N, C-alpha and C positions, 0 to 999 in steps of 0.2 A: 586387413581391413582396419582403419583407425579408430581410435576411441571417439565416441560422441561428444561433441564440443558443447556443452551447455550454454557456454558464454555466446554461441551463435544461435541455438535453437530456441532457448528461452526467450529472448528479446523478439525474434522474428514471430513466434507463436503467440506471445502475449500482445504484440502490436496489432496482429490479425484479430485475435479474440475481442481485444478492446475496441478495434474499427467496427466489427460486427456488432457489437453490444450498443455502440453509440449510433450505429445506423439504425438499430431495431429501436433505440430510444427516440430518435428523430421521427420515426414513422408510427410509433404508438400514440394513440389518443390517451390523453391522461387529464384528470380534473385539475382545476387550478388549486393553487397551494399545495400541489403535490408534484412528483416527478416520476419519469417513466420507469419502468421495471428494468429495462436494459442498462439504465444508468445505476440502478440498485445493485445489479449482478457485477457491473464494470468497477464500480468503487470498492466493492468487496474483494475482488481479486487484486486490485492495484490500491489499496488503502494508504500505504506509505506516499504513493505518489500524489494521491487525492489531497493528503495533508500538506504536501509541497505546494499545490496550487493555490493554497492560502496566500502565498506570498506574490501572486499574480492577480489577486483579486476574486479568486473563486472561493467555494465554501463547500461544506460536506454534501451539500444537495446539489450544486450546480458547479460547471467549469466556469474558468473566467469569461466575462461577457463579450470580450472582443471576437467578432465572428472570425471563423477559421484559425487566428492565430491562437486563441485559447485552446482549441483542439490541437493545434501543431504542437504547442508546448507540452501539452497534456500527452501526447502521443510519444514525442520526443523523450519525456520523462520516463514514460513507461519503459521504452527502449532501453534507456540509459540504466534505471533501476533493475531491470531484469538482467541486462549484461552483467552488471556487478554481482548480482546473485549468482549468475551462471559462472562467472570467473571464480567466485568464492567456493562453489561447489566443485569445479574442475580442479581446483588447487588442494582439494583436501587431502592431507596426509603428506603433501609435498613440502619439502624445506624451501623456504623462500631464498632467492640468490641474496639478497640483503635484507637486513632488517628495515623495515619502514621508520620514516622519522617520528619521534614521539609526538610532536605538535600536529603532524597530520593525522596520525592515529587518535588522539585526544580530541581534536576539531570534528573528525568524521564521527567518531563514536559519540560525541556529545550531541550532534545533529539527529543522529539515529535514536538517542535515548529521548531527546525532546519530541520527536515523531511518536514514539512509543507511548510518552505519557499523554500526549494530545489525543491519540486514539483511546487511550483509556478513558480519558475525560468524556470523550464522544459516546463510548460505549456506555459509560456510567449515566450520561444525560438520557440516553435510549432507555435504559432499564428504570430510571427514575421517572421519566415522562414518556410513558409509552404511547401517548398521542403524537409524539414527534415523528420524525422521518422514517423509522423502520414500520411502525404501524401504517402510516400512509403509503409506503411502497409495498408492504404486505397486502393491503386491501387491493391495490392497483393490480398485483400479481395475481391475486385470487380471481379478480375479475378478468383478466386478460387469458391467464394460462390455466385457471382452476386449480391452485396449489392448495396445500393444507396449512393450518395455522403454524405449523412447524416453521415455515419459512422466516418469520419475523424473528424466531429465535434462533435460527441458523445465522441470520445477518448479525445479530448481536453477538454470538458466539465467535463467529469468524473475525469481527472487529476485536473483540478480545483476545483472540488468538494472536492477531497481528501485533496488538499492543504488548501482551506477554512476551511474545518472540523478539520483539526489537527491544524491549527494556531488558530482557535476559541477555541476549548476545552483545549488546553495547556494554551493559554493566559488566559483564564477564571481561570483556576486552579492556575497559578502564580499569578494573581490579588488577588484571595482568600487568598493564603498565606501571601501575602504581607499586605492585610488588617488585617489579624489576627495577624500578627508581630506588625503592628502599633498599633492595639488597645490592644495587650497585653502589649506594653511598655509604653501606656500612662496612 
């Protein structure tokens, strides 16, 4: 039996989970100036993709306004993001056939670094101003699911975890490229 291909399994699973959470968000009642609990969980699982939605007119609390297209862009981005994560996990320990171009690596890792910094700023806002998004989502989840006050902290913690992970891994890759460039020029 072959090895499980995470590059196939992760995107499929995450698209299904995101679709279910978005459907739950559509059907759940929520007060004005707030957002549904389904979106709260969906964005925590796919925080880097939600940051990407800023380019298409979305924000941390909502997808882009274009009906169906905003959801389509979001779900396609979720699949692509988790495909890349799965591909990285599948290639762990394997030697690459050829070295990636420095420009490609620097551009990709810079985008990942910016996403990590944006998530750090969002988490900082949620910690600094608790009446913002996580508190509202927390109150909705408590009302709907009967959750405990820990849920708001979990949301902030997961956003920080995404942020630190993206900053760490992109920073590590950028430092490796710089070291390789310095060693090659010396």
